[in-house]
C-alpha positions in Angstrom: -8.3 -2.5 -3.9 -5.5 -1.4 -6.0 -5.7 -0.5 -9.9 -3.7 -3.1 -12.3 -1.2 0.0 -12.9 0.7 1.4 -10.2 1.6 4.9 -10.3 4.3 6.7 -8.1 3.4 9.7 -6.7 5.9 12.8 -6.6 8.6 12.1 -4.4 7.8 8.4 -3.7 10.4 5.9 -2.9 10.7 2.2 -2.6 10.3 0.4 0.7 12.0 -3.2 1.1 9.8 -5.9 2.8 11.6 -5.3 6.3 10.5 -1.4 6.2 7.0 -2.7 5.1 6.9 -5.0 7.9 7.8 -2.5 10.4 5.2 0.2 9.0 2.2 -1.9 9.0 3.1 -4.3 12.0 2.5 -7.3 10.0 4.9 -10.1 9.2 6.1 -11.2 5.7 3.6 -14.1 5.4 0.8 -12.3 6.5 1.8 -9.4 3.9 1.9 -12.0 1.0 -1.3 -13.6 2.3 -3.2 -10.2 2.0 -1.6 -9.1 -1.2 -2.8 -12.6 -2.9 -6.3 -11.9 -1.7 -6.0 -8.3 -3.1 -6.2 -6.7 0.5 -2.8 -5.3 0.4 -1.0 -3.2 -2.0 1.0 -5.4 -4.9 4.8 -5.3 -4.6 7.0 -4.4 -7.7 9.6 -6.7 -8.9 12.9 -4.9 -9.7 15.0 -8.4 -10.1 15.3 -11.9 -9.4 15.8 -11.3 -5.7 14.3 -7.5 -5.2 11.0 -7.0 -4.3 9.8 -3.6 -3.2 6.5 -1.4 -2.5 5.8 2.3 -3.4 5.8 4.2 -0.1 2.6 5.9 -1.4 0.8 2.5 -1.8 1.6 1.6 2.0 0.6 5.0 3.1 -2.7 4.8 1.5 -3.1 1.5 2.9 -2.5 2.3 6.4 -4.8 5.3 6.1 -7.6 3.1 4.8 -7.0 0.8 7.6 -7.2 3.6 10.2 -10.5 4.9 8.4 -12.1 1.3 8.4 -11.0 1.0 12.2 -12.7 4.1 13.2 -15.7 3.7 11.1 -15.1 6.6 8.8 -15.9 5.4 5.3 -16.0 8.9 3.7 -12.4 9.2 5.0 -11.5 6.0 2.8 -13.3 7.9 -0.1 -11.5 11.4 0.4 -8.1 9.1 0.6 -8.7 7.5 -2.7 -9.8 10.8 -4.2 -6.7 12.5 -3.0 -4.6 9.5 -4.4 -6.4 9.8 -7.8 -5.5 13.7 -7.9 -1.9 13.1 -7.3 -1.6 10.6 -9.9 
């Protein structure tokens, strides 16, 4: 799903787990489970007790889920192409 190197988009910001949970409507355990399966964006460790996600990677994941739910595979490709252009 994600490449091995995360790239921040212009104006990107960090999201803590509480905000990620709120935005994607999943609990912490589901987020970490999907992350270990490669089905959710990877987190960034800023310190021993500070884990964050890039807002752009969460926004991209949300757009992909919407496209999949509505059966719009072309939309997923457009989202991926747009994120590559921004990087």
